[in-house]
C-alpha positions as CSV (number, residue, x, y, z in Angstrom):
1,M,113.6,97.4,95.4
2,T,117.3,97.3,95.1
3,E,119.7,99.9,94.4
4,K,119.4,98.6,90.4
5,M,115.7,99.0,90.6
6,E,115.4,101.8,92.1
7,K,118.0,104.0,89.5
8,E,116.0,102.3,86.9
9,A,113.0,103.6,88.5
10,S,113.7,107.2,88.1
11,G,114.3,106.7,84.7
12,S,114.0,109.2,81.4
13,N,110.7,111.4,83.3
14,G,112.5,112.0,87.0
15,S,110.2,109.0,88.5
16,G,111.3,107.9,92.3
17,T,110.3,105.5,94.3
18,G,111.2,106.2,98.0
19,N,109.3,107.9,100.0
20,E,108.4,111.4,98.9
21,N,106.7,112.8,101.7
22,E,108.8,115.5,102.7
23,D,106.2,117.8,104.0
24,S,106.0,118.5,107.5
25,N,102.8,121.1,106.9
26,L,101.0,117.9,105.7
27,S,98.1,117.4,108.5
28,P,96.3,113.4,109.1
29,E,93.5,115.0,108.2
30,D,94.8,116.5,104.5
31,L,93.1,113.7,102.1
32,S,96.3,112.2,100.8
33,E,97.3,111.5,104.1
34,M,93.8,109.9,104.8
35,M,94.0,108.1,101.2
36,A,97.3,106.5,102.5
37,A,95.9,105.1,106.3
38,G,92.6,104.7,104.8
39,T,94.4,102.2,102.4
40,K,97.2,101.1,104.2
41,E,95.1,97.3,105.7
42,V,94.4,96.3,102.0
43,H,97.7,97.5,100.4
44,E,99.2,95.2,102.8
45,K,97.0,92.2,101.7
46,A,98.1,93.4,98.0
47,E,101.6,93.3,98.9
48,N,101.6,90.1,100.5
49,T,100.4,88.0,97.8
50,Q,102.0,85.4,95.9
51,F,101.3,87.7,92.7
52,V,104.4,90.1,94.2
53,K,107.1,87.5,95.0
54,D,106.2,86.3,91.1
55,F,105.9,89.6,90.0
56,L,109.7,90.3,91.2
57,R,110.9,87.2,89.4
58,G,109.6,88.7,86.1
59,R,107.6,85.6,85.0
60,I,105.5,87.1,82.5
61,R,102.7,85.2,80.1
62,K,102.5,87.2,77.0
63,E,99.0,86.1,76.4
64,L,97.7,87.3,80.0
65,F,99.8,90.6,79.7
66,K,98.0,91.2,76.3
67,L,94.3,90.5,78.3
68,G,95.9,92.5,81.0
69,A,96.2,95.1,79.0
70,V,93.2,95.0,77.7
71,A,91.4,95.4,81.2
72,L,93.1,98.7,81.4
73,Y,91.8,100.0,78.0
74,H,88.2,99.3,79.1
75,T,88.9,100.9,82.5
76,Y,90.9,103.9,81.6
77,T,88.5,104.9,79.0
78,A,85.7,104.4,80.9
79,M,87.5,106.8,83.7
80,E,89.0,109.1,81.0
81,E,85.3,109.7,79.6
82,E,84.0,110.5,83.2
83,I,87.1,113.2,83.4
84,E,86.1,114.9,80.6
85,R,82.7,115.1,81.5
86,N,83.6,116.3,85.1
87,K,86.3,118.3,84.3
88,D,84.9,121.4,85.1
89,H,83.3,120.3,88.1
90,P,84.9,122.0,91.3
91,Q,85.5,119.1,92.9
92,F,87.6,117.7,89.8
93,A,88.5,120.6,87.5
94,P,91.8,120.9,90.1
95,L,93.2,117.4,89.0
96,Y,92.4,117.7,85.7
97,F,95.9,117.0,83.6
98,P,95.0,115.4,80.2
99,A,98.1,115.6,78.4
100,E,100.3,114.9,81.0
101,L,97.9,111.5,82.7
102,H,95.5,110.4,80.2
103,R,96.0,107.0,79.4
104,H,93.6,105.7,76.6
105,E,95.1,106.6,73.6
106,A,98.8,104.7,74.7
107,L,97.2,101.8,75.6
108,A,95.3,101.7,71.9
109,R,98.5,101.9,70.6
110,D,100.0,99.2,72.9
111,L,96.7,97.0,71.6
112,E,97.4,97.8,68.3
113,Y,101.0,96.5,68.4
114,F,100.1,93.5,70.3
115,Y,96.6,92.5,67.7
116,G,97.2,93.8,64.7
117,P,95.1,97.1,63.0
118,D,91.9,95.1,63.6
119,W,92.5,95.4,67.6
120,K,89.1,96.1,68.5
121,S,87.5,93.4,66.7
122,K,89.7,91.2,68.6
123,I,89.6,92.3,72.3
124,S,86.3,92.1,74.9
125,C,85.5,93.6,78.0
126,S,85.8,90.9,80.3
127,Q,82.8,90.5,83.2
128,A,85.3,91.9,85.9
129,T,87.0,94.5,83.8
130,Q,83.1,95.0,83.1
131,H,82.0,95.6,86.9
132,Y,84.9,98.2,87.5
133,V,83.9,99.7,84.3
134,D,80.2,99.9,85.5
135,R,81.2,101.7,88.7
136,I,83.5,104.3,87.3
137,H,80.7,105.4,84.8
138,Q,78.2,105.2,87.8
139,V,80.6,108.1,90.0
140,G,81.1,110.0,87.2
141,Q,77.1,110.5,86.5
142,E,75.7,110.5,90.1
143,D,78.9,111.4,92.4
144,P,81.8,112.8,90.6
145,V,83.5,113.7,93.6
146,L,84.7,110.1,93.8
147,L,86.5,110.4,90.4
148,V,89.1,112.1,92.8
149,A,90.0,108.1,94.7
150,H,90.2,106.4,91.1
151,A,92.1,108.8,89.5
152,Y,94.5,109.3,92.4
153,T,94.4,105.4,93.1
154,R,95.4,104.9,89.0
155,Y,97.7,107.6,87.7
156,M,99.7,108.3,91.0
157,G,100.8,104.3,91.0
158,D,101.4,104.4,86.9
159,L,103.7,107.1,87.6
160,S,105.2,105.2,90.8
161,G,107.8,102.9,89.6
162,G,106.3,102.2,86.2
163,Q,109.7,102.2,84.8
164,V,110.7,99.4,86.4
165,L,107.7,97.1,85.8
166,R,108.3,98.5,81.8
167,K,112.1,97.4,82.0
168,V,110.8,94.0,83.2
169,A,108.2,93.3,81.0
170,Q,110.2,94.6,77.9
171,R,112.9,92.3,78.9
172,A,110.5,89.1,80.0
173,L,108.5,89.3,76.9
174,K,111.9,90.4,74.6
175,L,109.8,93.6,73.5
176,P,111.5,96.2,71.1
177,P,113.8,98.3,73.2
178,T,111.9,101.2,70.9
179,G,108.9,101.1,73.6
180,E,106.5,99.5,71.0
181,G,103.6,97.5,73.4
182,L,104.9,99.8,76.3
183,E,103.5,103.2,75.6
184,F,101.4,102.6,78.2
185,Y,104.5,103.3,80.9
186,Q,105.9,106.2,79.1
187,F,104.6,110.0,79.7
188,D,106.0,111.9,77.9
189,A,104.6,115.5,79.0
190,I,106.1,114.9,82.7
191,H,109.5,115.1,82.8
192,N,110.1,114.9,86.5
193,A,107.3,112.5,88.2
194,K,108.2,113.1,91.4
195,A,107.6,116.7,91.2
196,F,104.3,116.2,89.7
197,K,103.2,113.8,92.7
198,Q,104.1,116.2,94.5
199,L,101.3,119.0,92.4
200,Y,98.8,115.9,92.4
201,R,98.9,115.3,96.1
202,S,98.9,119.2,96.8
203,R,95.7,120.1,94.7
204,M,94.3,117.0,96.2
205,N,95.0,118.7,99.2
206,E,93.6,121.9,98.3
207,L,89.9,120.5,97.4
208,E,86.9,122.3,99.4
209,L,85.7,118.6,101.3
210,D,84.0,118.3,104.3
211,M,85.1,114.9,106.4
212,A,82.8,113.0,105.2
213,T,83.6,113.6,101.6
214,K,87.0,112.9,102.6
215,K,86.1,109.7,104.2
216,K,83.7,108.4,101.4
217,L,87.2,108.7,99.3
218,V,89.2,106.5,101.0
219,A,86.0,103.8,101.1
220,E,85.8,104.5,97.3
221,A,89.6,104.1,96.9
222,V,89.7,100.7,99.1
223,R,86.4,99.8,96.6
224,A,89.0,100.3,93.6
225,F,91.6,98.2,94.6
226,H,88.9,95.4,95.6
227,F,88.0,95.8,91.7
228,N,91.3,95.4,90.8
229,M,91.5,92.3,92.9
230,E,88.8,90.9,90.5
231,V,90.4,91.6,87.6
232,F,93.3,89.4,88.7
233,E,91.0,86.6,90.2
234,E,89.7,86.5,86.7
235,L,93.0,86.4,85.1
236,E,94.5,83.6,86.5
237,E,91.2,81.9,86.2
238,I,92.2,82.6,82.4
239,G,95.9,81.2,82.9
240,K,95.0,78.0,84.0
241,T,93.3,77.6,80.1
242,I,96.9,79.2,78.5
243,Q,99.3,76.1,77.4
244,E,102.1,78.5,77.3
245,D,105.7,78.6,78.0
246,V,106.4,81.4,81.2
247,Q,108.8,84.1,80.4
248,D,111.4,84.8,83.2
249,A,113.2,87.7,83.5
250,G,115.2,86.5,86.2
251,M,114.6,88.7,89.2
252,A,114.5,88.4,92.4
253,V,111.2,87.7,94.9
254,H,110.7,88.3,98.6
255,G,112.6,85.8,100.0
256,E,115.5,86.6,98.1
257,M,115.9,90.0,98.9
258,G,115.8,89.1,102.7
259,G,112.1,89.3,103.7
260,D,112.8,93.1,103.0
261,I,108.9,94.0,101.4
262,S,110.6,97.0,100.9
263,K,112.4,95.9,97.7
264,C,108.7,94.8,96.4
265,P,107.1,97.1,93.3
266,Y,103.7,97.6,95.9
267,Y,106.1,98.8,98.6
268,A,107.9,101.6,96.3
269,A,103.6,102.7,95.2
270,K,103.0,102.4,99.2
271,M,106.3,105.0,99.9
272,A,104.6,107.4,97.3
273,A,101.6,107.2,98.8
274,S,102.7,107.9,102.2
275,G,104.3,110.5,100.7
276,G,101.3,111.5,99.7
277,T,100.2,109.0,96.9
278,A,98.7,106.2,98.4
279,Y,98.7,104.0,94.8
280,F,99.5,102.9,93.6
281,G,98.7,100.4,90.6
282,Q,101.3,100.5,88.3
283,L,100.2,97.7,87.4
284,V,101.9,95.0,84.6
285,M,101.0,91.5,84.5
286,A,102.9,88.8,85.5
287,A,102.1,85.0,85.8
288,L,102.7,83.1,88.9
289,R,105.5,80.4,88.7
290,H,103.0,77.4,89.1
291,P,101.7,75.3,86.2
292,T,98.7,77.5,86.5
293,G,100.2,80.3,86.1
294,Q,98.5,83.4,87.8
295,V,98.9,87.1,87.1
296,L,99.9,90.1,88.3
297,F,99.6,93.1,86.9
298,A,101.6,95.3,89.0
299,T,100.3,99.0,88.2
300,W,96.6,98.5,89.0
301,F,98.4,98.0,92.8
302,A,100.7,100.7,92.4
303,A,97.3,102.6,91.8
304,L,95.8,101.3,94.5
305,A,95.9,104.4,96.2
306,G,98.3,104.0,96.4
307,L,99.3,99.5,92.3
308,A,98.2,100.8,92.7
309,A,101.0,100.2,93.5
């Protein structure tokens, strides 16, 4: 990211975007390190998509942004239902931070802002999102330890650059400066995102897991990336049918950054990942500049173990 974007990313809750892995005591066998290494390939695929370039340009289509928020609402509702179900599970309980992290209520307020008081009657769970939701419910009921991969993939990305994505969307969509429509990105109970992410990674690394279980978690994080990519592809297809002018926030793409991928929000999430959070989402949606209007939900990738992001 540019220096200005890095400053913006620090935001009011202390979110940082650089490599936060300063702990020399970390081992390659620590779960957070395994997550970062194991998702590196799929993460790089996400980083090098046209999606990222157009997101940095701030080209966001409001209808697709709204549909992305709907997908997030269903995803987080499912995940937080399973987290509540398993909050006392010994292999998840140390990561139970509902006041700090849970997002489905914030997303509900965002959807009310966009769709009105009867928003629930106006939305539905798309096919790709339903596949993601079904998998979350499956692991929550059959193998709860795998919730660690989904929670890590989503929440750490939301904290890794979410303030930058929020400002891009606010500017491009001309949303109120008071935060309506963007509450998803606000973590009022977290005053220092960098410190919180370090705590979360530490809790992950302290979980009593054998190597086979850690490998299962890495595989599940990779799987989460793919579920998110399916959602993006679905949104891309929907974008082809929407006749709406793309709104442009005028941010730089990779080519205008001298080819420096490190200036991309995905890279911020990746750096957070290598600092112990492999997420990342993040995810906001941005439409491609082409007439078909593909969309990016950057926070999703930001999570993606670390879009996640």
